[in-house]
N, C-alpha and C positions, 0 to 999 in steps of 0.2 A: 182199257188193256183191247190187244185182239181178242176177237172171238173163237181164235183156234186157242191162244192162251187159256184163254176163260173155259174152255169147254174141257182143253187135257186137266187143268188145275181140279175140275169136280171130278172126274174119272176115278174109278174104285181101285184101280190097279196102281201102287206105291209107286211104278218107276216114270210110269205116263205123268204124274203129279209130278215127278223130279223131274220129268225132262223139259216138262211147261215152266216151270220156277226158272232155267238155264235160260228157256228163253225169254221170260220174263225179266230176269236182269238184262238181259241184252236191251229190251225196247227201254228199259227206264234209264238206261244210259243214255240213251238216244233221246230222252224226250227231256222237254223242259220242267219249269215248275208247275205253271199251273196242271199241265197232263200227270205229273206223278202225283200230286195231291188228289187226283181223282182216281188214279188206280189203287192209292193208300185208301181212298173212302169206298171203292169195292170192294178191297181186298179183306175191310174192316166190317161190309157189311156182311160177308160170306160167313163172319163167327158171331154176327151180332147176334142171329136171332135163335134163338134155343130147337127149332123146329128143321131146322136145315139136317141135311143128313150128315153121317158123319165124314163119311170121305170128302163133302165139302168144305166143312169145318178144317179139316187136314189139308185140304189144297187150301183153305185161307192163311192157314200158318205158313204154308212153307212157303208160299208167294209172298209173306211181309217179311221173312227172313231174308226171299231172296232181292227185291229191294233195298232191305238195310244193306244188304251185300252190295249193293250196287251204287248207294249211293257213299260210305263209306261214314267218316267223320259228319257228312253235313246231311246225313238221317236227324241230327240234331232239331233242328223246327218240329220236324213232325214225330218225335219218341212223345207228346203228349197227345197224339191219337193211335199209334200205333201201340203202346205198350199198355192201355187198359183192357179191350177186348183179348191180347194175349194172355193177361193176368185172370181173365175170367174165366178163362178153358182151364186155368189151375184145381178150378172144383166141381167140373165134371166130372159127373158120375163114369164119364167112359174112360176104362187106363189108359184107351189108349191116345186116346186123346189129351190127357194131362203128360203122358210122354211128348208127345210131339208138341204139345205147348212149351215145356222144359228145353226141347232142342230148339224150338223158333226164339226163345228169348235169350239164349246161349249164342247163337249169331249176332241176333241184334246188340247183345252188351260186347260182343267180341269183336264189333266194328268200332260201336259209340263209344267205347273207352269211358274217359271220366264226365262225358253226357250222361251216360245212365246213372248219373249218381245223384241229378238232380230228381229222380222217380225213383231215389234207393227205399225210401221209406214202405211203399206200396209193394215193392220186390221181397222185401225182406218179411213183409206180414206175410206173404204170399208163401216165399220159400218155408216160413215157419209152418204154418200147415201141412205140408208136403214133407215135410221132416218125418212125421210121424204117418205117412202114410201108409199101408196095410201092401200096395204092390210093389213088389222089389224091384223091376224096373224102374217105376215112376219114381222112388227114393234115388236110385243110381242116378239119374237124369238129372233129379234137384242136388245131388250132390253135387252133379259135375258145374251146374251152373254158380251152385253157394261156393264154392272154390273159385271160380273165374271171379264172381261180387268181391271176394275176399281180396283176391290179388290188385282188382282196378280201387278198392279202398286204400287200402296199404300206398299202392302207389301215387295216387291220385288226391283222396280226401285232405290230406292238409293244406293244399293250398289251390286244387284244382278250380278253376272260374271260366263259367260258359262263355263260349266265346261268342254263339249263337243268342240274339235276348230272346226270340221267339220261343224258345227251349224255358219255358215256363210250367211249373207242376200248378194246376189251377189246385188241388188239394192242402196248398199248405198256404199259411200268411206269408205275406212282404216278407223281403228281406229286412232284419231289425237293423236297428241303427247302429256302429259302434263308435267306443267312446273315442274321443279328440287324441292322436299320437299314437294311437295301437298301429302297429304294421301286420298287417295278414299275413299268417303259416308263421311269425319269428315270435323267438322267446322272448327278445329286449324290446326294449324301447326306444327312441330314437334320441340323441342327446338335442337339448336344449329345441325342443319345436321341430327337429327335422323331420320333412315326409309331412306334416301338418297340413290341409288345404282350408284356409278360412274361408269360410261362405262358399263349399264346394257340397252342398251336402252329401252328394252321391260319392262320394270320396270314403262317406262314413260309413257308408251301407256294405254289409258282410252279402257281398254276392257267389259267394264260395258254394258249389253244386253241394257239397256235402257240408251238415253242421250238426254237431251236437246238439244244438239247441233246438232242431227241429225233431232228430230221433228220438232223443233220451223219454219224452212223453209214449211212444211209440214202446220203447224198451221195458219202461217202469211201468206199462200196461200189460205188456206177453210175459214178466219175469214170473209171474205168479200161476203159469198153467200148470198141470200137473202132470202130464205125459213126459217118460224120459227122454224118450229121441228126442221131442220140443227142446227142451230142458236142456239136453246134451249140446244141442244147435245153438240155444242162447248163449250157454259159454263157451261155445268156440269162437262167435263173435266178439265176445267179450276179452277175448284172449287177444285176438286179431286186435282189435281197436285199443285198447291197452296197451300193446305193442309199438303203438304207433307214437313215437314221443310228442311231434308237436299239436298231437290231437287234447293229452294231458285228461282219458277220460277219468283218472281219478277223481277231479273236482266235482265230477258229476256223480260220484261213490254215493251220495244219500238217497239218491231218488230211485235207484234199482237193487238197495243193500239190503232190506228186508224180506224182500222175495229172492234174494241168492242167497242168505243164511236157510231159507226152507229149504234148500237142495240138498242139506245136510242131512237132513231128516227123511230124503228118498230112499226108496227099499233098492234102485239100484245101484250096485256098488261102483261103477264106473262114472254115475254124477256123481256119488259124494267124491269119489276120489276128485274129479276133477273143479267141483265146487271150493275144496280145501286147497286144492293148488292153485286156483286164483286171487281166494280170500287171502290167503298168506302171502301172494304177490302184490297185492292191493294194500295191505299193512306194511310190505316193506317198504314200498312207494311213500308211503306216508309220514314213513319212521326217518325218512330218507329226506323229503322235503321238508318236514319240520326243523331237523338239523340244516339242511342248508340255507332258510331262515333266520334260524336261531344263531348262525356266524356271520351272514351280514348283516343283522342287527347288531350283533358285537362291533361287526367293524365301523358301525356308523358310529356307534355310539364312542368308540377310542379314537375318529377319527381326528377329531378336533387333538386330541393328546399327540397325537401322531406325525401331523401337519409341525406342530409346537417343534416337539423332538426333533424333525428333520432340518428346522429352521436354524437352532443350536446348534445340530452337526455342523451344520452347510458351514457355520459362520465361526465356529472352535476347530475345523478342520480344513479351515483357509489360513494357509500359511507361506511366508514368503522363505525360500530354501537359497542361499550363497554358497557357490562351489567354485571352483578354480578348473577353468578348462584347458586343451594343451598349452594353449600360449600363455597361460598363468593372471587371465584376466579373467575379471567376479563376473558370474551367468550368475543372473537372478532365475529362479524359476516357482513358478504357481501352483498350489496342489490343491486341490478340493475332490474329498470323499465323500459321495453323496451315499443316501443310505438309505432311497427308496425303495432297493429290493428286499434288503431287509425288514422293510415296515410292512411288505405286503402280508397281514395273517391270515386272510383266505384266498382262495385259487381262483375268484373271481375278481379279485382288486385290481384294478390300473389297465387287464388285460383288452376290455373290451368285448370279450365272448360273451356266451350267453352259458350258464351253467345249467347241466339236466334237473328240474329240481326249481330252477328259481323263478319266483312271482309264479308260484302255482299257489292258488289258495285253496285250501281243503276246511272243508267246515265240517271244526272237531266236533261242536256241541250238536250239528244234527246229527253224527254215527254214533255219538253217544249215547242219544237218544232212542236209537234203533237197537243198539247192544244190550241197554238196560230193559226196552221191551220183550225182549227176546232171551232175557235172562229165567223169565217162568214158561218157556216154552215146554214142551211136552216134550223133548227131546235130549237125551244126553249128550249128544256132540254137538248140535246148538246153542246148549248152554255152556258147554265148556269154550266153545269158540269165541262167544261174547265174554265170560270172565277174560278168558285169554287175551281178548282185545282192550280192554278195560285194563287189562293189567299192566300192558304196554303202552298206553295212553296215558299211563303214569308217568312215564319213562320219559316223554316229552311234551306232555301236554296237561300236567299236574292243573294248571288254575282251573280249565276246562271240564276235569274228571270230580274234583273236587266239589265243584259248584254242582254237578247233581247228586251231591251226597244223601240228598233226603231219598231222591228216589233210587241209589245202588244199594242200601242197607235194608231195607224189608224184600228185596229181591236176593240177599248174597246169603245173607244169615241163616234162613232157610235152609238152604243147601249146606250149611255146615252139618247138616244129620242127614244128609243123601246117604240114602242106601247104595248109589253109585260112588265106588271111590275114586273115579275120574271127574265127577260132578264135585266130591268133596275134599279133593285134594285142591282144584281149581278155586274152590270158593274160600278155603285158608289161607290161599296165596293171595285173592285178591281183596281180602279181609284186611290181612295182614301188612299187606303195602297199602292200603287207603288208610288203614289205621295209623300208621307210621309218617304217612305224609302229611294228615291231618294234626299228629303229634306236633309235626315241627315246624307248623305254620303259627302265626299270632293269629287270636281270634279278637280281644280288645283291643285294638290300636286306636286310638286318639290324635286327628290330628289338625291344626286350626285351620278354621277357614279363612281365610285371606280374598280380597276383594276379585273380581273377574280381570284377568288380562284386556287391557285396554281395545289389543286388535284382535278379534277373535279368529281364530286359527281354522283354518278350512280345509278341505279334500282336496288332496291334489290329484293329476290324471294317475291311472290304474291301468297298466296295458292288461292284456286282452289277446291271450294265447288262440292260436289256430283250435276252433271246438271247445273253448273254453265259455264256463257262463258269460251272460250278457253283464256291462256295465251301464244298464239304465239307471241305477237308481245309486243314491252317495248313500255310502252304509257308515255308519256313527262311529267314531274313532276310541282307542280306549276299550274296544273289546278284544276278545279272545282270535288270534288268528292261530297261520299253521307253525307260527315260528315262538311260539309261546312256551317255554320248557320251563325247568326245575328252578328258575328263578325268577317265575314270576311275581311271586310273593315281594319282592322287592319293595314294589310301590307303599306295600303299608307301611317300608318304615322308612320312608324319604318323607320329612317333615317337609316338605316345599309344593308338597301336593295338594291341592285347592279344590273345592267344590265350587260348581256356579250358583251364584247366586239366587237361581231360578228355583233353586232344589230346597222342596221346603222341610222342615226341621219336626220332629217331633221329640215328646218326653223321655219314654219309656224308648232304651236302645234295641229292645225286640219288637217295636211298633213300626216303623220302616213298611213292613209290606203294606201299610194302611194306608201310606202318605202317596201324594199326587205324583206322577212322574213329571219330569221336566226334560224338554225336549233335548237331545241331548247334540252340542254342537260338535262339526269334523275338525279333522286337528291336519296339516299340512307345515311343509317347511322343505325348505332344498333341501339337494343330498338326503335328504331324509330319508329312514324306512315307514312307511308308513303302514303298521297293522290293524286291519279292521275286521270286523265281520258285522255279518245284519243282525239288527234287531233283534230280539224275541219276536214283534211282533207283525217283522218283512218276512219272514221265512228264510229255509235254508235255497230257494232258488234265486235269490237276488244275491249271490257268489261274487265274489272279486278278485282279480290276482291282484298280487302285491304291486307297489310301487318302487321302483328303485331311484326313481328321478322326479323331480316337481320341480315346474317352472311355471307355474298360475300365481300371479300374485294374490295374497289371502285374500280371500270375499268371503261373507256369510255363505254356510253351506243351504240355507234356506233360498237363498236365492240360485244358486247351484240347478238347485229342483225344488221348484216349489212345488214338487207335493206332496215330499217331506214336512211341511209347515206344520205344525200341530194346531189343529181346531177345536176350540174347547166344546167339551160337551161331544164331540165327534167319538166314535167307535175306532179302536184301532185298527192299524192295517191287519188283510187277511194275514193268518197264520199258515206254517205251511201244512201241508197231507197229515202230518203227523199231530196227535190229540193232544199231545204236550206241549206247552210253550218250550222253549229251550233257556235255561239258563245262561248269564253273563258271566263270564269270569272278570276278576282282576286286570283293570289293564297293566302291561308294561312300563314301565319307567321314560319318561321322555328322553330324547338324546342329548345328550350339554352342549348343540345347540339351538339348541330350542328352549322356549320358556316355558315354565309349566302349564300344564293345560289344565281347563277347568272339568271336571271329572263329574258329571249329573248323574245322578241315581237314575240308573234304566230302568225301562217300564217294566214294571213286576204284575204278576197275573198271581191268581191267588194259589198257582202252584209252580211261581218260577222259585228258585233255590236261593239264587244271591238276597240277601239281606242290608244293603249298607243304611246305616241307619247316623241319624244328624240329631245331636243335642240342642236345644235352642236357646238363642243367646237371654241372658237372665236379664234383669228388670235394671242390672246396674252397670247395664252397657260390655260385660266382659265379653271376650272372644270367645265366638261357636266354635264347637270343637265336630269333628268329623268321626265320626266310628264305624268303620267298614268291617264286614264281616265278608269272608270269602266262600260262604254257602250259609241257607238259611236254618241257623243253626235254632231256632225257634221248631222249624218244622222236621228236622234231623232229632231232636229229642222228643218229639210226639211220634214219630215212627218206629222209634226204638222203645219206646212205652209200650206200644200196640206189641212187642217183640212177646212182652211178658206172658203172651195168651198163648203163646204158640207151645207144642203138646213135646218140644225136643228140648232137653236140658242144654243141650249145646248152643243151642240157639239165645236162649233164655241166659247163659252163663255171658256170653258175645256181646247182647245189651248193655248187660250189665258194666260189663268194662271197658263197650263205648261211652256209656255215662259217666263212669271215674275219669276218664281220661277228658270227656269234655269238661264237667265241672272241675277240676283239678283246673285246666286252661282257661276257664272264665266262670270263675264260683259265682260271680252276679250275677249272671244272665241265666245259667245253667242249674235249674231245680232250685230257685229260689224261695225264700220263706211261701209266696204265694201261691205256690207253682202248684198244679195239678195234678203235677205227678208224685209228690211225696204220698199220698193214699193210695197207689199204686204199688209205691214200693212198701209199704209198710202189710198190705197183701200179699206182698213177696214171701213175706215172712212163713208163710204157710205154706210154703212150697213144698213137695216132696224129694225134690233134690236135695242134701246136704250141701253143696259144692255151689248151688245157684243161692241158697242161704246165704252161705258164707261171705259172694259177691256182693248181697245186695247188704248186710250188716256192712259191710266196708263202705258202702256207699253212703248209706243211714251216718257212717260216724263221719265220713268226711262231710258232709251237709253240716253235722252240727257242728265239728268242730271249728266251719268256716262261719260259722252264725254266732250270732249275738245271745248270752246268757236266756234270755225268753226262749227262745227256740229249742236250746237244750231241753229246759224244763217239759216244754210244750212236747217233745220229740219222746221223753219220757213216760211222761203222762199218756201218749198215742199207747206207747208200747204196754202199759201195766193196763190200760182199756183192751186192748186186743188180747191181752192174757185172760183178762177176766171175764172176756164173750166168748173165747175159746178155750175153755179147761184144757181141751185134748192137747193143744197147742202149747202148754204150761208143761203138761208133765211128760212129752215127746222133746220139743225143741225147747225148754224154757231153760236147762242150761248153755246148751249151744250159745243160743242167742246171748243172753250173759255173757258169756267168756268170751264173746267174738267184740263184744260193745268193749269190753274192759280192754282187752287185746289193743283195739285200732283208737280208742279214748281211754282219759282217764279214770280208773278204776274206782276213786278215793271221790270223784265227782260222782261216776254213777251210783255205788252203795250211797253215798249221801242224799241225792236227788231220790233217790228211790226208797228212801228208808223215812226222809220230809213227806214223800205222796202217802206211803202207808198209814204213817200215823195220823193222819188226819183222816183215813180210808173209812167209811162206815160198814164198808163188807165186811166183817169180820173172818169170816170162813176164807171169803181169798187172801185177805192179809196174813192167816197164818200158813196159809198151803205158798203165798209167797216167800213166807218169812223162812221157812221149811227149805224152802228152794236154794235162797239167797244164800244161807247159814252152810249150806252142803259145799254152795260154790265158794265159798268164802275159805271154808276148811280145805278142800279138795285142789283147788283148780292150781296148776303149777304157775298160772298168768297172774296169781295175786300174790308170790313170794315175799316183795316187796311190801306189801299193806299188810300182810299177817305180821311181818316184823313191827311193822309203827303202830300196829295193835297191841304189841304186848308190851312196847313204852310207855307206860302209864308214867312214871319220871316226869314226862316233858308235858309240854302245854299240847303240842300237836297230837300226841297218842290219849292225853283224856279228853280233847274235843271230839276224835275220831271214835272214841269209845263211845262215849255219850251221845252224840247223832244215829250213830248205830241201835243202841240199847233200848230208846225209845220207842224204838220200832220193831224193835227183836220182842219185846215184851209182849208180843201178839201171839207169842208161842214160847211157852215154858222152858222145853226141852230146848230151843232155841237161845233162849236167853243167858240158860245153864252154859249152853256150849261155847258162846260168847264171853263169860268170864271166864272158864277154862282156857281161852287161846286167848283172850287177855291177861291172864295169871292174877284175875281179882279173886284170888280162892274163899278168901274172907267172907265175898259178898256173894260168892255161887253157897258157902251154906246154908249163909243166910235165906239164899232161894231153896234149897232143900229141904228148910223145917216149913215152909209153906204147900211143898208138894201132898204133903197128907190131906191138905182141904180141898184137894183137885179130884175129881172123880177119873179115875186113874183107867181111861177107855184103851181100848185092845189100839187103836192109831197110834197115843202116847206111849205103851210100852215099847211098841214096837218102833218110834223116835227113840227112844232112852236106849232101846238093843242097837242101834247102827250107831250111836254116839260113842256104848260101849266096844264098839268094834272097832272105829274111828281112833278111840283112844290107844289100840295096839298096831295104826298108822305112823308113817315117816314123820307124820307131821305133829304131832306129840310126841315125839321122841326126847324131847326137852321138859316135858312132864312127867315120863318115866323117871328120868333122871333127879329130876326133884325132890322124886319120893325117897331119895337118899340123905336127900339135906332136911329130915324132920325141923330140925331147929332154925331153920331158914325159911321154910314154908311149911309150916304147922298147922294150917288150915287145909292145905292137899291132901293130904293121908282123910282126914275127917269127910271132904267134899265124896271122895271114891268111897269110902265106908258107908256114905251117907245112900250113896246112889246104890250101893250095893244092897242096901237093907230094901229101898226101893223096887227092884227087881225080883220079879218070881222066879223061880230056881230052873234056870232055862241056860243056853248054852252061854249066853252073852255074862249071866251070872256066875257061870264055871270058868270061864275066862276072866273075870275081875276076880274073884275071889283070889283065883293062881295067882293073879300077877300081884295083889297084898301081904297073901301068904308069904309069898318069897322075901319082899322088903320084912314082914314082920321076924320071919324065922334066921332073916342077917343082925336081929339084933338093934336094928334103927328105930328106935323107939321115940316117939315126939315128948317133947317134954310136956308141963302143964300150960295150958292156952290159957292165958290173963284175960277176962273178959274186958270187951273194953269199952269207952263209953263217948259218949255223941260228940265230944271233943278228939278222942284220942282213937278213931274208928278205925280199923284195921292193922295191918304188921308195921316194921318198918320201914318195909317197902311200897307199902302206901300213904305212908307218910311226906305229903311231897308240896307244904309249904300253903303259901297263899292260893295255888291252884290247887289244890286237895278237890277231887272229885265230891261234891255234895253225893254221898252214898244213899245217905235219909232219903234225900227228894227222891232218886229217882227206885228205891222200894216203895216211898209212899203216892209218888206222883200221877201214876198212871192208875192207881189202884180205890181211889175214895171211892164210895160210893158202886162198889165190886158186886154187891149181892147180884144185883141185874145181868150183869157181864158175866160173873160167873156161869147164871145158869143159861143164859144166852150163846157163855163160848166157853166152854170148858177148860179149851187149852188158855185164856185169858186168866194172868196172875191174880188172885184177890189180894185184899189187901193184908199187910205183911207186919206181925205186932214190935214195937221198935225193941232192939237189941237191947239185953240187960248190961 
């Protein structure tokens, strides 16, 4: 430049520098390219040295701005040399220099317009740092520049392509290739390959000045800043980019969603509100896109039926009508009614117009992964927002959410007892919705496996919206997409769905996690909607938009992208930045005009929830069956079992309710006999919460009822072992446990099983305690009304067998055996038992039991017995039993009560007649004479008491041998 201009640009006075800039502008206008290039290098040199004086660097900044103003948009080839030194001044410790740098870049951007977008990343990064500058003047200057950049992005970002080949950003990688057939900046596909340029690779390169693919990595890195000013700056940019329809920022949401969620925990109210609003807008867009995709998919499925209907309607409505004209001649007219308009069932059909949201792919699985990760974040708003997203996703992406069930449950259930009402309410809603969704879908669905189709399907061309993720990877079909909705599980009920023969079969339905994965083929078809999702080991960066039209002939997917061909022994492709691998959901049913697709098992990591299972072909050559689960059932049961260790009863109850529902749906898979969950369920019987114990018993009863008899017997043995080792549990929860089991299972089956076990038990003390507990339950529990009624009916074989089976075990306790006889109205036998009470050592516990029995005689259960005292002729042994009991009792409250009862009867004149002694053949009263099925009372008396001298010494409550009745 002229020496005078250079001297004035280095002047300390601002007005002289400004005048020199105006002179420099004139000189640049009159110069050729080499000289302009030399002037720019000279000006950049003034900024390059940090030792230069402040006014010298200010002069360089105003000189570069003047040069750019003189060149206008022709400054684009020089932007690569101008912008870096200007941005370097943004970090200068001198605030005035930072302000003049903002002013200079503002003028440069204003004249270069869309060309400045080539260097957008560097400018955005520098502005993000200035947004939290301590100097207000610098912040104001940065805000003006930021506002200008937003205007340029909103106007030119979707479609602007630099017209200057030399305007390159050396810091960015070369342009990425576009998938064939995609139109830049448009939201629809060319029809029949229109716009394609075979053999011209340059036509497929993304030459746009602005690209989300290049910008998102920077954003995903900067999103984790902690400064509230920088956070507000980033949120404002997200709002601007999201408001540009052709960019479809929502397709890149998983890349920065985790950091954005953390803004909800910011101490600044403005940051929290801004983050809430932008997250709500993203959620609304995702839901809308899913609805559009579901509409389009439904239209694709119904298209063949509609075409046939239109053909039939057209033939039916073609009619020849003869009318007379004014001259009396016959005129023939043909009428045809076209029903095309009627059959258009969604807004985009047949119009050729692009519908907002159409063809946009949203990685639901990646988003779910992030939300689950934040369910345990230490902030109320973050947790409640994550649960709100999961709850909303259940409305339109059920299969994706269900596939994450093993991860969601351990994050949601602890929050059911959260001290924060907002989190607690959100957790209840999310848990309830997920519970009912899984309850409504099948778990055990087996499909016959047919041979693979002769023509392997392949992936069709997928459109790429401006700024949307690249299409460099072929995505396996049959995985969840934005269009998957509430009808996702229809696949599992379709008998024609088959597996690829490459899928390995396993025997155990829950062992598929260990089966080697098979390479999934792609799927395509003309006029088909191809829903696709990147496989678990591909990461969510390999996103695709959805294809509305496909015209390529079927070719193998591996041929289209050799990099996806599986290599034996090779490690899986790199996953996304998230630590957990995403599960894959059941694919939707194929369109009607397409052959059934082979559904290979997806690649399964150790924490992959999806659990597809195959049953192996038997030796007889029977047809293979495929067992498909929408989520990892085994892992879900494991995480639910771990919730038993929670400190909160609400969490433990919810876990048991989940296990109840899952076992009811698939008893062969959930909590089978050899399951390791059974010991945990038994241990839960000692839970301090009564509600938890009730749910646990309901689950144990449900498992027993669906298992074989040996399992039930083993279960009862384990329960008695638990009581034997934990006597406190027997005292505090024994009645509750037995009563609940009788409520959910057959009471007779339970009592008979326990009686059989106790009969052979060598621990006489425990057996006596258990019999006392069972006897009290038998007498007092309202759940056993029918059981007691059957026990009274000794005239029937059923009553005899029931009494005999219980009596042999009840003999472990004398009072219990006597009570059983009173309950069964076997009064003669009860009287005989009393004759040997004198031989027992009447200990305090034994007297306490007799005292309780007398109190029970006054209860409603023995109302029939008290009334029978009025019929001494019919029940002659009953008064003798009660008088004998009265003689055994010391003079206590029970003695007074029983004596008063008997005195009332005696004073009323009801005196029993003389009782004739019974013989061995006529043992008992008329009531006990039951023909061939007569109970062998003598055997019952003597069976247990042979050699009872040792037994009497070892256990005083055990009845000794009884002498033969006269």
